[in-house]
C-alpha positions in Angstrom: 147.0 57.4 139.2 145.1 58.2 142.1 144.2 55.7 144.8 141.0 56.2 147.2 139.4 54.9 150.2 135.8 52.7 150.1 134.2 55.9 151.5 136.0 58.3 148.5 134.9 55.4 145.7 130.8 55.5 146.9 131.2 59.2 146.7 132.2 59.3 143.7 129.6 56.5 142.2 126.5 58.5 143.3 127.7 62.0 142.0 128.3 59.7 138.9 124.9 58.6 139.1 123.1 62.0 139.7 125.3 63.9 136.7 124.4 60.9 134.5 120.8 60.8 135.9 120.4 64.7 135.2 122.1 64.3 131.7 119.2 61.7 130.7 116.8 64.2 131.9 118.1 66.4 129.7 118.5 64.8 127.0 115.5 62.7 127.1 112.3 64.7 129.2 109.9 61.9 130.0 106.4 62.6 128.2 103.3 63.8 130.0 99.7 62.1 129.6 99.9 60.0 126.3 99.8 60.7 122.9 96.9 62.6 121.2 97.5 61.4 118.1 96.9 57.6 117.1 99.7 55.9 114.9 98.6 55.3 111.3 98.6 51.6 110.3 100.4 51.1 107.8 97.8 49.9 105.1 95.9 53.0 105.6 95.4 55.4 102.4 94.1 58.6 100.9 90.9 56.2 99.4 90.0 54.7 102.9 89.8 57.9 104.4 87.7 59.5 102.1 85.3 55.9 102.5 85.2 56.0 106.0 84.4 59.5 105.8 81.3 59.0 103.0 80.5 56.0 105.6 80.4 58.1 108.7 78.4 60.5 107.1 76.0 57.7 105.9 75.6 56.6 109.4 74.7 59.7 110.4 72.0 60.3 108.2 70.5 57.0 109.0 70.8 57.7 113.1 69.0 61.0 112.2 66.3 59.8 110.5 65.8 57.1 113.5 65.3 60.1 115.4 63.2 62.1 113.4 61.2 59.9 111.4 60.6 56.9 113.7 57.8 55.1 113.1 55.6 57.5 111.1 58.0 57.6 107.9 59.7 53.7 107.3 60.7 54.1 104.2 63.4 57.2 104.6 64.7 55.8 107.3 64.8 52.1 105.5 66.5 54.2 102.5 69.2 56.0 105.0 69.6 52.3 106.3 70.3 50.9 103.0 72.4 54.0 102.0 74.5 53.2 105.1 75.3 49.6 104.7 76.5 50.1 100.8 78.7 52.5 102.4 80.1 50.6 104.8 80.2 47.7 103.1 82.6 49.6 100.6 84.6 50.2 103.2 85.1 47.3 104.9 86.2 45.8 101.1 88.2 49.0 100.2 89.9 47.8 103.6 90.6 44.2 103.5 92.0 45.2 99.8 94.0 47.1 100.9 95.6 44.7 104.0 95.7 42.5 101.5 97.9 44.5 99.2 100.4 46.2 101.8 101.1 42.7 103.3 101.7 41.3 99.7 104.2 43.9 99.1 105.6 43.5 103.2 106.6 40.3 102.4 108.4 41.6 99.0 110.2 43.6 101.0 111.0 41.6 103.7 113.9 40.0 101.8 115.4 43.2 100.9 115.4 45.0 104.2 115.0 42.6 107.3 114.6 45.4 109.9 111.7 47.4 108.0 108.2 47.6 107.9 107.7 43.6 108.2 110.1 43.6 111.6 108.5 46.5 113.1 104.6 44.6 112.2 106.1 41.6 113.7 107.5 43.2 117.0 104.4 45.1 117.5 102.3 41.7 117.6 104.6 39.9 119.9 104.9 42.9 122.1 103.4 41.8 125.9 104.0 38.0 124.7 107.5 37.9 126.3 106.6 36.3 129.4 105.7 33.1 127.4 109.1 32.5 126.6 110.6 29.3 128.3 113.9 29.8 130.1 116.1 27.6 127.5 114.5 29.2 124.8 115.8 32.1 126.7 119.0 30.7 127.3 119.6 29.5 123.9 118.7 33.4 122.8 120.9 35.3 125.2 123.7 33.2 124.1 123.3 33.3 120.6 123.1 37.3 120.9 125.9 37.6 123.5 129.1 36.4 123.3 130.6 34.4 126.6 132.7 36.4 129.2 134.5 35.4 131.8 133.2 35.4 134.9 134.2 38.5 137.1 134.6 37.8 141.1 133.9 40.6 143.5 134.9 40.7 146.6 133.5 43.6 149.1 135.9 46.2 150.0 136.8 46.8 153.7 136.6 50.6 155.2 140.3 50.8 155.1 141.4 49.5 151.9 142.8 51.7 149.0 141.7 51.4 145.6 143.8 51.8 142.2 141.3 53.5 140.4 143.4 52.8 136.8 147.3 52.0 135.9 149.0 54.2 133.8 148.4 51.8 130.7 144.7 52.1 131.1 145.1 55.1 130.9 147.8 55.7 128.1 145.0 53.4 126.1 142.3 55.8 126.8 143.9 58.8 125.9 144.9 56.9 122.4 141.4 55.8 121.9 140.7 60.0 122.0 139.8 62.4 119.0 143.0 64.9 118.3 141.2 67.3 119.3 139.5 66.0 122.5 143.2 64.7 123.5 145.0 68.0 123.0 142.2 70.1 125.0 142.8 66.9 127.6 146.4 67.0 127.5 147.0 70.9 128.1 
């Protein structure tokens, strides 16, 4: 058992914060900039990708025809425009069908996997809306998630007061919780 003064306790706390910060930085390096790739939406598939490519090519053709032909060859511009409209409508229909099918599938999966894709979609839509929760609802949620604990009364330490870091019983309990190999290394 060690007994220390307030200065020693503060010094140890500062050292602990420094070590934990260093460990966090090593374990979770900060990402600079942003992510270069966007996350694919849950309903996306290869067929939509191919149709989107066709739609973009048709739009480019229409745009090119507008620039090159202009008013001189309205027939070609009109054909390119119609081609683009058909491709775009096909793409939108394909996307709508994919969303409906995937949503049906997600609703069925929620029954089996509560924390799966359905949960992720809902949380993604709720992100940024937390400020609208009322204080009463917030208290209710916290009381459901966290068990009530007895309140700890903290009092300020006086400069000359000695602090007991732990007692023998607490030390024995901590050693008992250690894995066998670690316990042997620590006891040696």
